NUFITI-837171 format. One record per residue (C-alpha): residue number from 0; x, y, z. Coordinates in Angstrom, 3 decimals. Example, Ala and Ser with C-alpha at 12.3 -4.5 7.8 and 13.67 -1.06 7.14 Angstrom:
<fitis>
  pos         X         Y         Z
    0    12.300    -4.500     7.800
    1    13.670    -1.060     7.140
</fitis>
This chain:
<fitis>
  pos         X         Y         Z
    0    50.414   -43.587    13.064
    1    47.920   -43.678    10.518
    2    43.937   -45.488    10.516
    3    42.698   -44.738     6.690
    4    44.985   -42.392     5.665
    5    45.557   -39.771     8.201
    6    48.093   -39.133    10.445
    7    47.003   -38.552    14.022
    8    48.970   -39.168    17.134
    9    48.411   -41.639    20.086
   10    47.249   -39.697    22.496
   11    44.365   -38.942    20.455
   12    43.720   -41.288    17.733
   13    40.478   -42.388    20.311
   14    39.065   -39.087    20.173
   15    38.766   -38.214    15.980
   16    36.469   -40.219    13.998
   17    36.624   -40.920    10.318
   18    35.940   -39.177     7.277
   19    31.889   -40.556     6.646
   20    31.847   -42.321     3.673
   21    29.483   -41.469     1.038
   22    27.449   -44.457     2.575
   23    26.783   -42.694     5.516
   24    26.155   -38.764     4.185
   25    22.578   -37.703     3.662
   26    21.439   -37.233     0.038
   27    20.638   -33.944    -0.989
   28    17.566   -33.502    -3.494
   29    16.021   -30.611    -5.396
   30    12.159   -31.894    -3.964
   31    10.526   -29.535    -2.080
   32     7.588   -30.285    -0.251
   33     4.184   -29.896    -1.799
   34     2.149   -27.377     0.158
   35    -1.106   -26.938    -2.672
   36    -3.261   -28.501    -0.766
   37    -2.570   -26.632     2.467
   38    -5.590   -25.074     3.771
   39    -4.952   -20.833     2.193
   40    -5.500   -17.936     4.704
   41    -5.720   -13.754     4.316
   42    -3.217   -11.871     6.593
   43    -5.132    -9.459     8.089
   44    -2.115    -8.279    10.563
   45     1.703    -8.101    10.638
   46     3.294    -7.261    14.513
   47     6.643    -8.267    14.651
   48     7.665   -11.404    13.125
   49     4.051   -12.195    14.277
   50     0.913   -12.335    11.085
   51    -2.565   -12.588    12.329
   52    -4.540   -14.801     9.502
   53    -8.121   -15.571     8.347
   54    -8.420   -19.006     7.863
   55   -10.117   -20.365     5.197
   56    -9.744   -17.701     2.993
   57   -12.866   -16.273     1.346
   58   -15.632   -17.945     3.676
   59   -17.949   -16.201     5.768
   60   -16.268   -13.845     8.416
   61   -18.426   -15.922    11.482
   62   -17.202   -19.450     9.935
   63   -13.853   -18.192    10.262
   64   -10.457   -18.985    12.682
   65    -8.451   -16.373    13.398
   66    -4.836   -17.783    13.968
   67    -1.529   -16.910    14.502
   68     1.219   -17.689    12.520
   69     5.338   -17.583    11.834
   70     6.985   -17.540     8.923
   71     8.044   -20.768     7.387
   72    12.383   -20.349     7.482
   73    12.415   -21.503     3.636
   74    10.545   -18.155     2.746
   75    13.571   -16.524     3.327
   76    13.211   -12.901     3.224
   77    10.537   -12.645     1.161
   78     8.084   -10.585     3.147
   79     5.051   -10.854     4.055
   80     1.865    -7.584     3.463
   81    -1.317    -7.143     4.326
   82    -4.090    -8.705     2.197
   83    -1.373   -11.345     0.750
   84    -3.662   -14.707     0.507
   85    -1.148   -17.724     2.246
   86    -0.925   -20.994     2.545
   87    -0.639   -22.992     6.015
   88     0.037   -26.073     8.121
   89     0.575   -26.742    11.789
   90    -2.505   -26.025    14.258
   91    -5.436   -23.762    12.662
   92    -7.637   -23.777    15.372
   93    -6.829   -20.668    16.453
   94    -6.518   -21.454    19.977
   95    -4.755   -19.580    22.561
   96    -0.632   -20.109    22.711
   97    -1.387   -22.148    19.743
   98     1.418   -21.440    15.947
   99     0.686   -22.045    12.663
  100     3.384   -22.030    10.505
  101     3.061   -19.872     6.915
  102     4.688   -21.545     4.591
  103     3.707   -19.935     1.106
  104     2.961   -16.346    -0.033
  105     0.326   -16.908    -3.333
  106     0.322   -14.953    -6.639
  107    -0.360   -11.168    -5.516
  108    -3.251    -9.716    -8.232
  109    -2.053    -6.048    -7.161
  110     0.616    -4.734    -4.834
  111     0.624    -1.006    -3.961
  112     4.085     0.125    -2.933
  113     5.569     3.262    -1.699
  114     9.361     4.377    -1.601
  115    10.276     6.414     1.601
  116    11.346     9.645    -0.758
  117    12.194    10.459    -4.590
  118    15.616     8.709    -4.272
  119    14.754     5.341    -2.593
  120    16.010     2.901    -4.701
  121    13.734     0.171    -2.808
  122     9.781    -0.432    -3.021
  123     8.104    -1.014     0.787
  124     5.148    -3.186    -0.510
  125     2.089    -1.761     1.626
  126    -0.821    -3.724     0.868
  127    -1.399    -6.698    -1.853
  128    -4.635    -7.506    -3.690
  129    -6.822    -4.579    -3.032
  130    -8.739    -3.412    -6.238
  131    -9.671     0.232    -4.798
  132    -8.199     2.883    -2.961
  133    -9.454     5.444    -1.274
  134    -7.932     8.391    -0.384
  135    -8.949    10.528     2.398
  136    -8.510    14.515     2.408
  137   -10.132    17.137     4.983
  138   -11.727    20.330     3.396
  139    -9.330    22.238     6.458
  140    -7.747    21.529     9.463
  141    -5.571    20.485     8.768
  142    -5.517    22.192     5.006
  143    -5.497    19.636     2.096
  144    -2.096    18.561     0.525
  145    -2.727    18.526    -3.153
  146     0.506    17.275    -3.763
  147    -0.031    14.215    -0.917
  148    -3.729    13.244    -3.006
  149    -1.624    13.668    -7.002
  150     1.440    11.180    -5.380
  151    -1.268     8.562    -4.065
  152    -3.264     8.644    -7.444
  153    -0.407     7.898   -10.078
  154     0.638     4.891    -7.470
  155    -2.744     3.968    -7.382
  156    -3.387     3.894   -11.218
  157     0.522     2.304   -11.505
  158    -0.549    -0.734    -9.234
  159    -4.181    -1.029   -10.863
  160    -6.427     0.000    -8.704
  161    -9.120     1.994    -8.145
  162    -8.839     5.569    -6.911
  163   -12.085     7.241    -4.385
  164   -11.985    10.603    -3.335
  165   -13.447    11.132     0.084
  166   -13.486    14.048     1.277
  167   -13.630    14.549     4.982
  168   -14.619    17.741     7.549
  169   -16.877    19.418     4.572
  170   -18.720    21.123     8.049
  171   -15.068    23.361     8.535
  172   -14.357    24.213     4.723
  173   -15.904    23.818     1.246
  174   -14.333    20.971    -0.850
  175   -14.289    23.390    -3.599
  176   -10.552    24.074    -3.750
  177    -9.627    20.149    -3.868
  178   -12.089    19.702    -7.229
  179   -11.355    21.957    -8.873
  180    -8.040    19.994    -8.994
  181    -9.617    17.511   -10.525
  182   -12.730    19.085   -12.698
  183   -10.707    17.254   -15.716
  184   -10.424    13.782   -14.080
  185   -12.898    11.099   -14.381
  186   -12.151    10.706   -10.812
  187   -15.306     9.576    -8.091
  188   -15.546    11.908    -4.891
  189   -17.632    11.585    -1.727
  190   -17.859    14.002     0.847
  191   -18.101    13.484     4.289
  192   -19.642    15.612     7.342
  193   -18.533    13.911    10.040
  194   -20.622    15.733    13.063
  195   -24.073    15.100    11.164
  196   -22.720    11.496     9.416
  197   -23.625    12.855     6.241
  198   -22.002    10.902     3.118
  199   -21.120     7.745     5.052
  200   -23.954     6.140     3.728
  201   -22.211     6.686     0.637
  202   -18.340     5.900     1.432
  203   -20.255     2.419     2.717
  204   -21.854     1.645    -0.696
  205   -18.841     2.484    -2.584
  206   -16.526     0.052    -0.291
  207   -19.541    -2.690    -1.176
  208   -18.118    -5.647    -2.292
  209   -14.317    -4.133    -2.604
  210   -10.704    -4.698    -0.741
  211   -10.233    -1.585    -0.274
  212    -6.938     0.473     1.651
  213    -6.878     3.722     2.914
  214    -4.765     6.275     2.389
  215    -4.358    10.239     3.960
  216    -2.367    12.053     5.663
  217    -2.451    12.511     9.803
  218    -4.960    14.397    11.111
  219    -7.598    14.005     7.895
  220    -9.837    11.666     9.678
  221    -9.318     8.035     8.430
  222    -9.972     6.892    11.480
  223   -12.319     8.554    12.436
  224   -14.090     7.026     9.169
  225   -13.257     3.847     9.707
  226   -14.850     3.697    13.233
  227   -18.171     4.362    11.848
  228   -18.073     2.091     8.814
  229   -17.350    -0.814    11.291
  230   -18.399     0.447    14.795
  231   -16.409    -2.593    16.345
  232   -12.866    -1.669    14.640
  233   -11.989     0.843    17.269
  234    -9.350     3.068    15.864
  235    -7.634     5.172    17.830
  236    -8.457     9.024    16.569
  237    -6.795    11.843    17.773
  238    -6.843    15.760    17.911
  239    -4.553    18.314    15.094
  240    -1.794    20.074    16.188
  241    -3.529    23.663    16.660
  242     0.142    25.029    16.060
  243     1.388    23.019    13.341
  244    -2.335    21.560    11.484
  245    -1.226    18.412    10.856
  246    -2.108    15.531    12.648
  247    -0.804    13.050    15.023
  248    -0.192     9.983    14.379
  249    -2.884     7.685    15.309
  250    -3.280     4.018    14.013
  251     0.209     3.147    14.153
  252     0.163     0.223    11.856
  253    -1.614    -1.173     8.941
  254    -4.894    -3.101     9.531
  255    -7.397    -5.380     7.155
  256   -10.425    -5.030     8.995
  257   -13.372    -7.037     7.192
  258   -17.038    -4.903     6.774
  259   -20.347    -5.898     8.049
  260   -22.276    -8.282     6.677
  261   -19.505   -10.004     4.600
  262   -19.707    -6.957     2.135
  263   -15.439    -6.358     1.383
  264   -12.722    -5.056     3.608
  265   -11.085    -1.853     4.693
  266    -7.028    -2.189     4.791
  267    -6.276     1.208     7.295
  268    -3.311     2.555     7.397
  269    -1.390     4.936     9.191
  270    -1.476     8.287     7.942
  271     1.214     9.328     5.974
  272     4.103    12.524     5.948
  273     5.057    11.981     2.678
  274     4.442     8.713    -0.626
  275     7.507     8.336    -2.245
  276     7.128     7.516    -5.945
  277    11.284     6.393    -7.252
  278     9.561     2.992    -8.494
  279     7.048     4.940   -11.236
  280     8.649     6.165   -14.553
  281     8.211     9.909   -15.243
  282     6.975     8.600   -18.880
  283     4.228     6.276   -16.712
  284     3.276     9.344   -14.978
  285     0.983    11.163   -17.145
  286    -0.925     8.074   -17.673
  287    -2.145     9.638   -14.231
  288    -3.247    12.708   -15.904
  289    -5.541    11.630   -18.225
  290    -7.164    14.814   -19.700
  291    -3.079    16.282   -20.460
  292    -2.720    12.712   -22.381
  293    -3.872    13.826   -25.701
  294    -1.440    17.277   -25.496
  295     1.256    15.362   -24.099
  296     1.555    13.980   -27.670
  297     1.540    16.957   -28.888
  298     4.724    17.608   -27.419
  299     8.932    16.854   -29.101
  300     9.250    13.209   -28.687
  301    11.998    13.714   -26.078
  302     9.989    16.137   -24.031
  303    10.427    15.708   -20.532
  304     7.734    18.568   -19.377
  305     9.071    20.064   -16.463
  306    13.190    21.894   -16.876
  307    15.521    21.462   -14.576
  308    13.748    24.438   -11.975
  309    10.498    22.895   -12.322
  310     9.143    25.240   -15.143
  311     7.986    24.600   -19.068
  312    10.750    23.110   -21.220
  313    10.955    25.510   -24.168
  314     9.535    23.114   -27.112
  315     6.537    21.381   -24.370
  316     3.122    21.787   -26.346
  317     1.051    21.828   -22.686
  318     1.106    25.078   -22.389
  319    -0.865    25.964   -25.411
  320    -3.108    22.800   -25.858
  321    -4.294    23.279   -22.385
  322    -5.241    27.149   -22.824
  323    -6.961    25.624   -25.846
  324    -9.036    23.475   -24.301
  325    -8.317    23.905   -20.546
  326    -8.761    27.028   -20.148
  327    -9.023    27.822   -17.084
  328    -7.766    27.269   -12.893
  329    -8.840    23.810   -13.383
  330    -6.742    22.702   -16.246
  331    -3.969    24.782   -15.564
  332    -3.659    23.435   -12.350
  333    -3.514    19.861   -13.124
  334    -0.188    20.755   -15.049
  335     0.961    22.423   -12.434
  336     0.174    19.455   -10.525
  337     1.990    16.677   -12.922
  338     4.804    18.968   -13.420
  339     5.340    19.126    -9.359
  340     5.319    15.185    -9.587
  341     7.584    15.383   -12.740
  342    10.496    17.579   -10.914
  343     9.874    15.730    -7.458
  344    11.216    13.095    -9.541
  345    14.317    14.165   -11.494
  346    15.058    16.502    -8.162
  347    15.875    13.999    -5.208
  348    14.130    14.833    -2.022
  349    16.555    15.961     0.959
</fitis>
């Protein structure tokens, strides 16, 4: 038998509903909720889908409430990172077992990114809205990794962050070898003796009023330094392996920590094994070596400054320019660092 254009049997006629009419269907709309008046918070922690925020953002710390939130479905796969300023709705009391909803990520002023290695096309955002990068390295135990410092500098300049080099464990070794590599750069540096506390006050002054992301490989004393600056931070510290000379990962996740007296933020990150720069264009890396820019301008237009085996190309003018203007190990060391980075970008990591 037929009804409303459908053919049905006498056995299932009563169980079949007709097609909804246009009048009964829910109207679609392009309008979206307006969250412009929603409370603004600052992301200080991200852990397995739970996002910890301080509300309201920008107020005195003693007046803020720590709120646990979840990301709204409407945001899709858009990631939330430490330092983000976000809009929140729902229960903002911060009471136990309450959840607010994170509905909007406010446009970021700065974004620090890295890739897993130099062949990985996927950028991973480390932190948002920082204005300073503290690159932490040890004078000894473990031995400084100049290549990682260079990479961090490139990332800082690319992200628009002001770099600050902090050399720890100067009681165990001389920092001079590290400083010689950057003698031609206008790079601020502070030496810290964590046994005596020398240099801690200088670091605290350099961080005052800033949002500073701390980067460094494992074992350099980064968490110890954070604990000295913020005694309540309680960041886990570890020892350096006597056999490998490498430190252990003691900080397992990034965390934003307010400095005492509302004087700024420290964003502590886990120790790095590598710092991929696949997102940085090779032609932009020279800008991270300002003392070599004038020399690069003397090169032929298509000069890559490094050949397929990591050496100087035949027509590159940088070697002669360095010998005339920056003679000595410092200038040669900076040119070697530049070529090492350029070579790493054109040679995918294994």
